[in-house]
N, C-alpha and C positions, 0 to 999 in steps of 0.2 A: 706875611704868612710864614709858617715854620720852614718850608723848603725853598723860600725865596723865588727869584726870577727863574723862569724856564731856561733862559739862555745861560745863566750861571750854573744851573744844575747840569745842563748838557755838557758843559766844559769839563766836568769831572765824573760824569756818569753816562752809561749807555743804556737806554731804555729798551726793553723787550718789544717785539712787534705787537704783542698783545696790548701793552701799555701805550705804545705809539698810536695804535688804531683807536683806542679809547680816547686819547687826547684829541685826535683828529675829529672824531664824532662830536666831542664836547665843543671844539672850536666851531665846527660847522653849525651845530645847533645854536650856539651863542650868536653867531653872525646872522643866522636866519631870524632869530628873535629880534635882533637890533634892526635889521633891514625892514622887517615888517612894521616897525614903528617909525619908518621914514627917516632913519639916521644912517649916515655913512661913516664908518670908523676912520678911514683914510690912512691911518698910521698903524699898521699891523705888523708886528715882528715878535720874535721870541722874547724880547725884553719887556713886552707889554702883557705877558702872561705870567701869573703867579701860581705856585703850587701849594695847595693846602696840606693839612696833615694826612689826608687820604690819597695824596698824589693826583687829585683832581685839579683841573685848570680853572683859573678865574681871570677874565680879561680886565685889565686896568688901564688907566690913562686915556681919557677921551678928550684930551686938550685940543686935538686937531680934528675932532669929529665935526661933521656937517649935518645940521638938523634941517630937514627939508619940509616945506609946507605939505600938509596932508594930501593935497590934490596933485602933488608932483609925481611924475613917473620916475621911480628910482633907477630905472634902466638907463635913463638919460643922465647927462653929466650935471654936476652942480657948477657953481661959478668958477671953481678951481679945476674943473676937468675930471673930478672923481666920479666914479659910478659903482654900481653893484659889481660889475665885471672886474673893476680894478681891485676892489676889496677881496673878491674871490681869488684873483690872480696873486695878490699878496699872501693870502692864506696858502696858496700852492707853493709859494716860496718858502714859507715856514715848514710845510710838509717835506719839501726837498731837503731842507737843512737838517731836519730831525732824522729822516731816513738815511741820508748819506753822511751826516756828520760834517758837512761842508756848507759854508754859507754861499748863497746865490745872490750876489749883489746886483741890484737893478737900479736904473736911473729913469724915473718917470718924466724927466725933462730933457732927455738926451736928444730927441729928434724934433722938438718943438721950436718954433720961431722965437728968438730972444724977446721979441716984442709981445709975444703971446702970454707967457707966464703960466699957462695951464698945464696940468699933468696929462700925460698920454701913456698908455700901456706900450712898452717897447716892442719892437719887431721880434718875432720868434728867434731870429738868428742871434740875438744878443743874450739869450737865455741858455742855461746848461742843458745837456742832453738828458732825456729821461729813458733812453733805450735800455732794456734789460734791467730796469730799476723796479724794485718792489713798489707797487702802487703807481708805477710810472704813467700808465694810461690816465689815471685820475688826476695826477699832477699836471700832465700835459693838457687835459681838458680844462683845468683851472686857468692855464696860461693862454689858451687859444679860444676862449669863449664857449667851451663845450657845455657849460652849465648855465641855465637861464637864471637860477637863483641859488642861494646857499642851501635851501631845502632840498634841491635836486642833488647837490653835492653830498649832503648828509645821507640821502637814500643810496647813493652809489657807494659810500663808505660802509654803510650797514650791510651791504651785500658783496663786499670786496672778497676776492679770492684769498685763501689762506686765513680767512677770518675764523677764529675759534667760535664755536656755537654759542658760547656764553657771553660774547663781547657785548651784544645788544642788551642782554639782561643786566650786565654790569653798568652800562651807560644809563639805562632806565632807572636802576636802583640808585645810582649816584644823583641823577636828576631829582628823583622823588625825595631822597634824603635832604638835598639842599633846599628843595621847595618846602618841605615840612619844617626845616629849621627856620626858614624865613617866616612861615606862618606862626611858629612858636614865638619868635622874637616880636612880631607885630602884636600878638595876643598879650604878651607881657607888657609891652609898651601901652597898649590900650587899657589894660587893667590899672597900670600906674597912673595914667591920665585920669581915669574915672575916679580913682581913689583920691587924687589931688583935688579934683573938682568937688567931691563929696566933703573933704576936709575943709575946703574953703567955704562951702555953703554952711557947714555946721558952725564954723567960726563966726560967720556973719549973723547967725541966729543967737549967738551967745551974748 
């Protein structure tokens, strides 16, 4: 995409709070959409988000994702120890990095038994302080299990303090625009397939 990886962009640009909040809403909406389809992303960082021409975020790289059976409770861990809570915690790490301009390094294997091999969310003492930080309470809740799911996180972001009144409208417009674009692309593809089938049938009649 035109503006490349979010991490690379942040190395040379400082995003306004308005843009940051728009990004966070897009991230939470995307994560909720994925979780509702019984998929855990597991590898969430600023390098896995791309910026399009309109400065909207697109999540990429699902190479480490875990697809769970439909009957699985996604609040519980997969075979590697990942859960919805871990995904939300990792999203909180991204929010911290964007708000502060400083990376918050975490190790999901720090306290586990070497024979275990599964991921565990680290103890709060290993994470950075969110005191007096913009959106600090929301980031803190991401790290301490304060959100049951990504949809709850999205609702908190949409009502965050210092949120400009038009931020939700911007998010909704961006979502509608991307959805309409996908519909158009599918329509064009469907028309092309129909035309191909028609041509093949006409050729068979000749």
